[in-house]
C-alpha positions as MATLAB code, in Angstrom:
seq = 'MAAFCSRLERVPVKLLALIPQMSPRPTIFISSVSKELRSARQLVANTLTFLGYEPVWQDIFGTEGGDLRQMLRQQIDQCKGVVQLIGQCYGAEPPAPDEEFGRVSYTQYEALYARKRGKKVWYLYMDESFPIDVHEPEPEELRQLQASYRNILKVDTHLFHPLASREALEAGVLKLRDDLTQLRRGAKRWALAVAALLCVIAVLVVWLVHGQGKMTAQMAKEGGSLEKIAQRFESLASTGGLITAAKTPEEHYHNARVHELSGNFAAARKEYAEYLSANLEALDPWLSYSAMLKAAEGKAGAVEAMRYFGDKLVPHTVSYQTALALLEDGETRLTKLQTLAASQPDFGPLAWLISQEFSEARRGDQTLADQRAEKEWLEKFRAAHAAGKFERYFLDKKEALKWIEAAEARWAKLSSTPERVLENPVTLTAQFSSGGWAVIFTLTDFKAKELFYKLDGKGDFQSTGQLPYKNAQTGLPMVNTHLPLPNLAPGEHTIEVKYVDKNEKTNGPYTLTFSTGDEQLAQGKMALNMTAGSWLMFRDYDGKVLLYFTSLLSYRPIIKEIRYSLNSEKLDQTFKFKPSNKMYEVGDELPYLSVPADSEFANVQVTYKDGTISTVQKIVRAK';
ca = [
     211.256   49.403  164.138;
     213.458   52.502  164.215;
     216.031   50.634  166.296;
     215.990   47.673  163.914;
     216.535   49.962  160.940;
     219.459   51.694  162.623;
     221.122   48.310  163.185;
     220.299   47.323  159.620;
     222.481   50.130  158.342;
     225.516   48.165  159.498;
     224.677   45.083  157.376;
     226.892   44.730  154.233;
     225.598   47.155  151.589;
     225.924   44.653  148.713;
     223.439   42.324  150.410;
     220.915   45.066  151.087;
     221.217   46.360  147.531;
     219.591   43.173  146.264;
     216.207   44.156  147.688;
     215.297   47.117  145.455;
     216.395   45.171  142.406;
     213.428   42.818  142.805;
     210.161   43.506  140.924;
     208.709   46.924  141.848;
     205.176   47.545  143.050;
     202.494   47.440  140.293;
     202.128   50.822  138.631;
     198.750   52.504  138.081;
     198.395   55.445  135.667;
     196.172   58.266  136.978;
     194.443   60.184  134.185;
     192.949   63.620  134.882;
     192.911   67.258  133.765;
     195.643   68.734  135.935;
     194.385   72.295  136.248;
     191.011   71.117  137.569;
     191.768   67.958  139.566;
     195.381   68.221  140.705;
     194.402   67.948  144.402;
     191.992   65.087  143.710;
     194.668   63.268  141.728;
     197.089   63.608  144.659;
     194.485   62.110  146.999;
     194.045   59.139  144.651;
     197.829   58.763  144.408;
     198.174   58.754  148.196;
     195.450   56.127  148.525;
     197.004   53.887  145.876;
     200.384   54.228  147.565;
     198.955   53.092  150.886;
     197.341   50.141  149.111;
     200.763   49.138  147.815;
     200.757   50.477  144.253;
     202.964   52.926  142.414;
     200.901   55.809  140.953;
     202.161   57.679  137.872;
     200.669   60.462  135.758;
     201.484   63.098  133.190;
     200.934   66.824  133.809;
     199.433   68.432  130.715;
     198.404   72.087  130.739;
     198.308   72.832  127.005;
     201.529   74.866  126.963;
     203.791   72.049  125.814;
     204.900   71.981  122.201;
     204.428   69.072  119.832;
     202.321   65.924  120.111;
     202.425   64.149  123.477;
     200.551   60.994  122.493;
     203.672   58.897  121.943;
     204.934   59.740  125.426;
     201.536   58.873  126.910;
     201.476   55.542  125.077;
     204.902   54.649  126.486;
     203.801   55.433  130.031;
     200.492   53.576  129.772;
     202.120   50.521  128.159;
     204.277   50.117  131.276;
     201.310   50.331  133.692;
     198.996   47.618  134.951;
     195.876   49.767  134.658;
     194.453   53.304  134.452;
     192.308   55.219  136.957;
     190.599   58.149  135.235;
     189.079   61.102  137.117;
     186.295   62.532  134.975;
     185.641   66.186  135.740;
     184.052   69.114  133.911;
     187.177   70.266  132.037;
     188.230   69.024  128.603;
     191.907   69.949  129.011;
     194.636   70.239  126.391;
     194.327   68.358  123.117;
     196.680   67.081  120.374;
     197.473   69.424  117.490;
     195.342   67.289  115.157;
     192.430   64.841  115.661;
     193.428   61.256  116.362;
     193.090   58.919  113.358;
     191.323   56.283  115.438;
     189.431   58.220  118.132;
     188.766   61.528  116.363;
     188.882   64.815  118.248;
     189.751   63.959  121.845;
     191.705   65.629  124.624;
     194.930   64.112  125.919;
     193.071   62.986  129.055;
     190.337   61.266  127.047;
     192.997   59.704  124.821;
     194.726   58.131  127.839;
     191.677   56.055  128.759;
     190.737   55.242  125.159;
     194.247   54.037  124.341;
     194.452   51.979  127.545;
     191.209   50.164  126.725;
     192.411   49.509  123.187;
     195.539   47.905  124.667;
     193.430   45.672  126.893;
     194.390   47.521  130.058;
     191.959   47.708  132.940;
     190.393   51.201  133.175;
     188.481   52.412  136.219;
     186.414   55.597  135.875;
     185.810   57.903  138.864;
     183.047   60.305  137.884;
     183.301   63.738  139.613;
     179.976   65.343  140.524;
     179.549   69.027  139.621;
     179.669   69.844  143.353;
     183.060   68.143  143.827;
     185.622   70.647  145.254;
     187.965   71.329  142.328;
     191.125   73.428  142.097;
     190.894   77.084  141.101;
     191.451   77.510  137.352;
     190.524   79.668  134.388;
     187.194   78.598  132.799;
     187.341   76.834  129.454;
     185.614   78.012  126.249;
     182.047   76.765  125.788;
     183.082   74.555  122.849;
     185.512   72.565  125.017;
     182.994   72.300  127.837;
     180.485   70.784  125.414;
     183.063   68.268  124.160;
     183.740   67.172  127.737;
     180.019   67.037  128.515;
     179.528   64.648  125.587;
     182.354   62.461  126.875;
     180.798   62.415  130.352;
     177.393   61.481  128.948;
     178.867   58.570  127.015;
     180.577   57.257  130.128;
     177.416   57.538  132.221;
     176.195   54.327  130.646;
     179.555   52.550  131.005;
     179.348   49.473  133.234;
     182.597   50.434  134.953;
     181.296   53.808  136.056;
     180.870   54.649  139.729;
     178.183   56.909  141.116;
     179.071   60.624  140.962;
     181.523   61.569  143.704;
     180.705   64.836  145.466;
     183.468   65.058  148.097;
     187.066   64.135  148.783;
     185.852   61.523  151.270;
     183.665   59.934  148.597;
     186.606   59.930  146.172;
     188.832   58.204  148.709;
     186.119   55.612  149.351;
     185.719   55.149  145.592;
     189.391   54.270  145.233;
     189.133   51.818  148.115;
     186.318   50.032  146.262;
     188.850   49.190  143.552;
     190.992   47.078  145.870;
     189.450   43.734  144.767;
     190.211   44.470  141.111;
     193.628   45.841  141.995;
     194.487   42.714  143.970;
     194.583   40.725  140.746;
     197.444   42.922  139.578;
     199.591   41.879  142.506;
     200.024   38.210  141.611;
     203.460   38.941  140.249;
     204.222   40.995  143.337;
     203.519   37.957  145.559;
     206.404   36.049  143.993;
     208.569   39.103  144.581;
     207.482   39.167  148.212;
     208.564   35.523  148.707;
     211.995   36.282  147.314;
     212.342   39.325  149.529;
     211.250   37.282  152.550;
     214.003   34.721  151.926;
     216.571   37.459  151.612;
     215.344   39.122  154.790;
     215.786   35.839  156.640;
     219.477   35.922  155.748;
     219.709   39.537  156.839;
     217.899   38.759  160.091;
     220.617   36.274  161.040;
     223.201   39.001  160.573;
     221.403   41.537  162.741;
     220.166   39.311  165.579;
     223.204   40.132  167.619;
     222.428   43.839  167.196;
     218.769   43.728  168.209;
     219.444   42.978  171.879;
     220.224   46.694  172.307;
     216.843   47.815  170.988;
     215.298   48.096  174.450;
     217.884   50.654  175.459;
     217.219   52.674  172.303;
     213.448   52.650  172.891;
     213.977   53.953  176.401;
     216.295   56.631  175.070;
     213.673   57.688  172.470;
     211.116   58.148  175.225;
     213.639   60.105  177.271;
     214.420   62.400  174.329;
     210.834   63.519  174.400;
     207.420   62.589  173.151;
     206.707   66.128  171.941;
     204.173   66.433  169.157;
     206.819   67.692  166.737;
     209.044   64.669  167.321;
     206.059   62.349  167.074;
     205.172   64.030  163.767;
     208.708   63.498  162.487;
     208.589   59.817  163.384;
     205.133   59.492  161.780;
     206.496   60.956  158.553;
     209.296   58.400  158.484;
     206.766   55.601  159.069;
     204.588   56.762  156.169;
     207.350   55.927  153.700;
     207.225   52.241  154.717;
     203.656   51.839  153.449;
     202.846   48.659  155.388;
     201.602   47.852  158.894;
     203.832   48.208  161.940;
     203.962   44.919  163.808;
     203.336   45.203  167.562;
     202.786   48.973  167.418;
     203.578   50.731  170.689;
     203.897   54.473  170.120;
     201.082   56.908  169.194;
     202.534   57.525  165.747;
     202.749   53.794  165.051;
     199.108   53.288  166.050;
     198.000   56.228  163.897;
     200.005   54.913  160.945;
     198.371   51.495  161.311;
     194.931   53.081  161.641;
     195.366   54.864  158.305;
     196.615   51.717  156.568;
     193.678   49.652  157.891;
     191.216   52.381  156.955;
     192.506   52.643  153.394;
     192.277   48.881  152.998;
     188.651   48.921  154.192;
     189.295   47.146  157.491;
     187.369   49.637  159.617;
     187.203   47.401  162.683;
     190.987   47.156  162.862;
     191.287   50.863  162.062;
     188.998   51.812  164.950;
     191.078   49.725  167.344;
     194.293   51.438  166.223;
     192.630   54.860  166.347;
     191.512   54.127  169.904;
     195.098   53.276  170.867;
     196.374   56.499  169.328;
     193.620   58.777  170.616;
     194.014   57.504  174.178;
     197.298   59.444  174.243;
     195.115   62.601  174.104;
     197.578   64.576  171.983;
     196.816   68.076  170.739;
     196.853   67.118  167.044;
     193.875   67.881  164.801;
     194.315   65.722  161.696;
     193.952   62.315  163.454;
     190.659   63.434  164.991;
     189.440   64.614  161.580;
     190.488   61.334  159.954;
     188.779   59.356  162.718;
     185.507   61.298  162.489;
     185.515   61.068  158.669;
     185.895   57.286  158.887;
     183.079   57.096  161.422;
     180.775   59.136  159.162;
     181.546   56.881  156.202;
     180.952   53.716  158.212;
     178.119   54.717  160.570;
     176.627   57.954  159.300;
     176.793   61.340  160.981;
     174.628   60.390  163.969;
     176.764   57.340  164.656;
     179.936   59.412  164.314;
     178.687   61.982  166.822;
     177.733   59.291  169.316;
     181.088   57.511  168.963;
     183.049   60.751  169.243;
     181.204   61.822  172.386;
     181.563   58.382  173.923;
     185.287   58.443  173.290;
     185.605   62.036  174.472;
     184.014   61.168  177.814;
     187.049   59.008  178.526;
     189.574   61.760  177.781;
     190.252   64.505  180.309;
     190.915   67.257  179.614;
     189.283   67.673  176.217;
     191.829   68.930  173.715;
     190.947   71.767  171.353;
     191.525   69.294  168.503;
     188.815   66.988  169.874;
     186.387   69.875  170.429;
     187.042   71.152  166.892;
     186.411   67.755  165.297;
     183.212   67.374  167.319;
     181.998   70.848  166.298;
     182.569   70.012  162.629;
     179.991   67.231  162.905;
     177.265   69.826  163.522;
     175.164   71.410  160.778;
     175.063   74.929  159.335;
     174.902   77.838  161.746;
     175.332   75.573  164.792;
     178.664   74.380  163.417;
     179.775   77.941  162.651;
     178.761   79.208  166.092;
     180.648   76.444  167.885;
     183.770   77.009  165.800;
     183.679   80.762  166.438;
     183.180   80.193  170.161;
     186.194   77.904  170.205;
     188.266   80.434  168.272;
     187.377   83.160  170.771;
     188.513   81.028  173.719;
     191.516   79.474  171.924;
     193.082   82.275  169.835;
     196.381   80.397  169.432;
     194.797   77.359  167.758;
     195.506   78.375  164.147;
     193.520   75.650  162.314;
     190.240   77.137  163.573;
     190.714   80.293  161.499;
     190.983   78.245  158.295;
     187.979   76.076  159.192;
     185.834   79.132  159.945;
     186.906   80.796  156.684;
     185.630   77.702  154.891;
     182.185   78.208  156.414;
     181.859   81.370  154.293;
     183.540   80.024  151.137;
     182.050   79.182  147.749;
     182.515   75.489  148.510;
     180.210   75.804  151.524;
     177.843   78.609  150.464;
     177.585   77.713  146.803;
     177.077   81.350  145.827;
     178.855   83.933  147.974;
     177.445   87.285  148.933;
     179.820   90.183  149.575;
     179.237   89.634  153.293;
     180.440   86.041  152.847;
     183.515   87.245  150.976;
     184.329   89.798  153.681;
     184.003   87.167  156.406;
     186.046   84.584  154.514;
     188.828   87.066  153.840;
     188.827   88.249  157.467;
     189.298   84.685  158.768;
     191.846   83.863  156.075;
     193.854   86.855  157.213;
     193.782   85.498  160.767;
     194.823   82.082  159.481;
     197.775   83.479  157.549;
     198.882   85.410  160.629;
     198.613   82.248  162.749;
     200.640   80.293  160.202;
     203.321   83.000  160.100;
     203.487   82.925  163.910;
     203.951   79.138  163.980;
     200.478   78.484  165.384;
     199.185   76.179  162.675;
     201.432   73.305  161.573;
     202.317   72.427  165.169;
     198.810   70.981  165.532;
     199.257   68.468  162.688;
     200.799   65.048  162.872;
     200.771   64.690  159.094;
     202.641   67.736  157.772;
     201.609   66.930  154.201;
     197.985   67.416  155.187;
     198.881   70.754  156.783;
     200.578   71.799  153.545;
     197.349   71.117  151.625;
     195.507   73.509  153.913;
     198.175   76.171  153.441;
     198.104   75.873  149.642;
     194.309   75.969  149.555;
     194.302   79.049  151.801;
     196.745   80.867  149.530;
     194.613   80.068  146.495;
     191.486   81.444  148.180;
     193.381   84.528  149.405;
     194.567   85.259  145.868;
     191.041   85.000  144.500;
     189.468   87.144  147.215;
     192.223   89.745  146.887;
     191.210   90.265  143.254;
     188.088   92.046  144.568;
     189.053   95.622  145.547;
     188.983   96.260  149.278;
     186.758   99.303  148.814;
     184.115   97.091  147.183;
     184.101   94.608  150.064;
     183.998   97.351  152.686;
     181.489   99.645  150.981;
     179.416   97.841  148.330;
     176.970  100.734  147.815;
     177.677  103.960  145.935;
     175.394  106.764  144.762;
     175.071  109.315  142.003;
     173.007  112.437  142.601;
     171.337  113.892  139.500;
     169.425  117.114  138.897;
     166.720  117.512  136.282;
     163.735  119.718  135.618;
     161.857  117.616  138.184;
     164.421  118.273  140.921;
     167.035  116.034  142.539;
     167.188  112.234  142.511;
     169.693  109.710  143.815;
     170.663  106.536  141.925;
     172.248  103.782  144.045;
     174.687  101.232  142.642;
     174.954   97.866  144.432;
     177.975   95.643  143.901;
     176.034   92.797  145.522;
     173.680   92.415  142.555;
     171.586   89.724  144.264;
     170.341   92.049  146.990;
     166.700   91.529  147.935;
     165.788   94.925  149.428;
     167.379   98.352  149.909;
     166.762  100.803  152.782;
     167.818  104.435  153.251;
     167.705  107.264  155.774;
     168.266  110.892  154.678;
     170.291  113.253  156.897;
     169.747  111.016  159.931;
     166.035  111.792  160.113;
     163.374  109.206  160.909;
     163.561  105.467  160.393;
     165.039  103.545  157.505;
     162.683  103.341  154.545;
     162.643  100.817  151.721;
     163.231  102.048  148.180;
     160.768   99.414  147.025;
     161.001   96.898  144.226;
     160.521   97.010  140.479;
     157.738   95.114  138.662;
     160.184   92.724  136.956;
     162.431   89.982  138.314;
     166.152   89.651  138.830;
     167.311   86.967  136.389;
     169.935   85.824  138.906;
     167.569   85.225  141.831;
     164.077   84.993  140.363;
     162.992   87.657  142.883;
     161.744   91.198  142.142;
     164.505   93.647  141.261;
     165.494   96.200  143.867;
     164.515   99.776  143.011;
     167.723  101.813  143.041;
     166.184  105.156  141.960;
     165.226  107.539  144.788;
     163.467  110.836  143.824;
     164.245  113.769  146.138;
     162.397  116.660  144.416;
     162.416  118.959  147.445;
     166.046  118.455  148.424;
     167.544  121.671  149.740;
     170.877  122.944  148.373;
     173.931  122.003  150.448;
     175.650  118.995  152.018;
     173.649  115.801  152.611;
     174.144  112.394  154.194;
     172.367  109.179  153.228;
     172.682  106.009  155.297;
     172.075  102.850  153.291;
     171.654   99.192  154.195;
     170.451   96.192  152.223;
     169.311   92.617  152.747;
     171.239   90.023  150.740;
     170.027   86.664  149.410;
     170.926   84.994  152.722;
     168.588   87.392  154.585;
     171.639   89.045  156.158;
     171.501   92.806  156.652;
     174.583   94.591  155.319;
     175.408   98.070  156.571;
     174.425  100.710  157.250;
     176.926  102.473  154.985;
     177.169  106.267  155.206;
     177.304  108.142  151.897;
     177.662  111.912  151.504;
     177.198  114.332  148.633;
     176.910  118.061  147.954;
     174.267  119.424  145.608;
     176.713  122.132  144.547;
     179.484  119.682  143.748;
     177.137  117.318  141.930;
     175.588  120.154  139.970;
     179.014  121.455  138.943;
     180.269  118.004  137.908;
     177.170  117.199  135.853;
     177.119  120.664  134.262;
     180.757  120.400  133.210;
     180.134  116.994  131.718;
     177.125  118.243  129.764;
     179.012  121.293  128.431;
     181.979  119.168  127.416;
     179.634  116.944  125.438;
     178.150  119.975  123.606;
     181.354  122.012  123.263;
     180.850  122.662  119.554;
     177.528  124.423  120.084;
     178.167  126.791  122.983;
     177.539  129.750  120.640;
     175.463  130.102  117.490;
     175.526  132.707  114.669;
     172.214  133.756  113.109;
     171.434  136.139  110.259;
     168.202  137.905  111.125;
     166.467  141.003  109.772;
     169.631  142.330  108.175;
     171.700  141.747  111.325;
     174.171  139.135  112.508;
     173.300  137.821  115.946;
     175.537  135.693  118.234;
     173.522  133.542  120.666;
     174.822  132.424  124.108;
     171.696  130.410  124.916;
     173.431  127.058  125.552;
     175.852  128.539  128.063;
     173.170  130.569  129.862;
     171.286  127.315  130.614;
     174.172  126.477  132.988;
     174.445  129.855  134.763;
     174.496  128.269  138.285;
     177.918  126.726  137.586;
     179.445  129.539  135.473;
     181.377  132.457  136.915;
     182.431  134.243  133.710;
     182.056  133.951  129.924;
     184.855  135.497  127.805;
     184.771  135.684  124.004;
     186.293  137.422  120.971;
     185.313  137.920  117.323;
     187.599  137.086  114.430;
     190.517  136.682  116.847;
     191.826  134.528  119.695;
     192.236  137.373  122.187;
     189.147  136.568  124.348;
     189.074  140.296  125.136;
     185.330  140.671  125.725;
     183.000  139.514  128.505;
     179.398  138.486  128.077;
     177.430  139.855  131.018;
     174.623  137.751  132.600;
     172.637  137.663  135.798;
     173.638  134.933  138.295;
     171.026  132.239  138.953;
     170.568  129.096  141.060;
     168.234  127.467  138.541;
     169.718  125.126  135.983;
     168.391  124.885  132.427;
     166.689  128.305  132.584;
     167.946  131.139  130.364;
     166.079  133.866  132.262;
     164.448  137.021  130.984;
     167.607  138.708  129.675;
     168.596  138.738  126.016;
     170.559  135.590  125.262;
     172.355  137.126  122.222;
     174.447  140.030  120.929;
     174.395  141.899  117.647;
     177.856  141.505  116.074;
     179.548  143.062  113.015;
     178.439  141.761  109.634;
     181.989  140.694  108.754;
     182.161  138.298  111.736;
     183.525  134.966  110.547;
     184.109  133.135  113.821;
     184.007  133.554  117.584;
     186.242  132.109  120.318;
     184.723  131.467  123.733;
     186.004  130.304  127.119;
     184.168  129.614  130.399;
     185.397  130.093  133.973;
     183.465  127.799  136.323;
     182.361  128.543  139.883;
     185.197  126.399  141.284;
     187.788  128.487  139.453;
     188.606  125.977  136.740;
     188.740  127.221  133.164;
     187.496  125.429  130.080;
     189.393  124.974  126.859;
     188.806  127.605  124.191;
     186.037  126.699  121.753;
     186.021  128.120  118.212;
     182.593  128.592  116.621;
     182.647  129.261  112.851;
     179.846  131.218  111.176;
     178.146  129.204  108.465;
     177.997  130.915  105.055;
];
């Protein structure tokens, strides 16, 4: 085919120019909310293209000015039908409600207008578990409007069953082929005209084709490297149709995809077998093959067919082993992928696949341990991609690009969580009260099931216990995060902490340290700052004026010196007190001074044990 096309370039241009002027392929409008279903829309577009249709759509994000309905009407009027992807998002809406349909989004309007015009509309209903693109959540009002639209369409006779995966979406589009075929009647007449023209062209190029054998031999001599095969596969993809008398691996793979998309699985399996017998180190054909087998025969049938085929290929490529491992379930799948990654560190796709095992899409609700693992494997994937150890294992570079874009989106989201949170999700605050010391733990992983601690490395880990009420997020008893330590000695202390998350995975231990002196000083400063206006108090008693220092004396363990002055800002006097290690106790000394009767105000300043000095506080005597 490549040789024929190269000879075709020498045919008179005016004759060749007639071909594209014939009727184009039927156009199908794809309606969806871009921010949520951009990737899904691209999959539908690719499938329609392979089936011989021209997909079109309009990106609407809500940032455009004006009313876009006229532009949408023009596009839909030119199309043969509309495929609408119905997700959870409402999307952007016109500046004012529609006179005929009321308050609707642009996406809803596309389908409603098409039906009014008598166009065929096919609805593809996305399940809530369908893997959507990362986007900002919509307000509750818009979500309710979309939910109402979804509920109305649930009873529509055109509606398919909810689609929960990309594979199900692709299969859903393929189910439309019988309806879509009716749109091609005009295209058949176009095909006859093109065939007649090609007959004329064939006469002109017959004399050139005799050299094709030499070119084929030269192509083989130039190298059948995977990169060159990938380049030739990409050029074949633009043709859309089947390759007659396919000979090369890329031609067989191209034909396999075309047959698969048209629903001819028997022919697709034959072409896959021809391609796979070349035993190339390319991952995406194996993944496509196994996905088709699962759709046609179920997982058990896919495993059996893959193993049967693999027995005929020696040696087993990493691509084959990866595709086979992906057919396993849960922890078995993860273990096999990790084992492969350990033995094949240069096979970049494995890092992305393993990261997905810990993702929201797979776990549903990530723990911090899941996030750490996903980010760790994403980092390995990005390094592999940068080192050229990823795309080389893909025949279809567009598929590789999807993986790269998805990885960058996940990396951006995970990077929004501070590294210190992922690495150390437990912090503590030590507090002193009249009952002694206590430690309060703070867990970033708020769905933890149980918390354990060990003080100063002594003994075994002990549980902090659970509270008598339930965590609203898990339905399980809340973890007790308060740990009384009434007999804690002054000085430096270490607490090791670990916890069990909702997946029964133990996280930690994490080592936390604190000093009773430092904690006491910090809490005392905070308390004094909050009561700064009442450090001193004037009192008229028994013909005298007394100045009380009671509030400050309650914090003697953290205070080094108290300086004050009367009716001036000099701070030229010192209030003497006995040092103490006991907080909140004034002691047996007099907590006041007798001051002159004409005292109007006092200024006071505290020097703390760490050498820091407070701001000056002015206390005015009440008259």
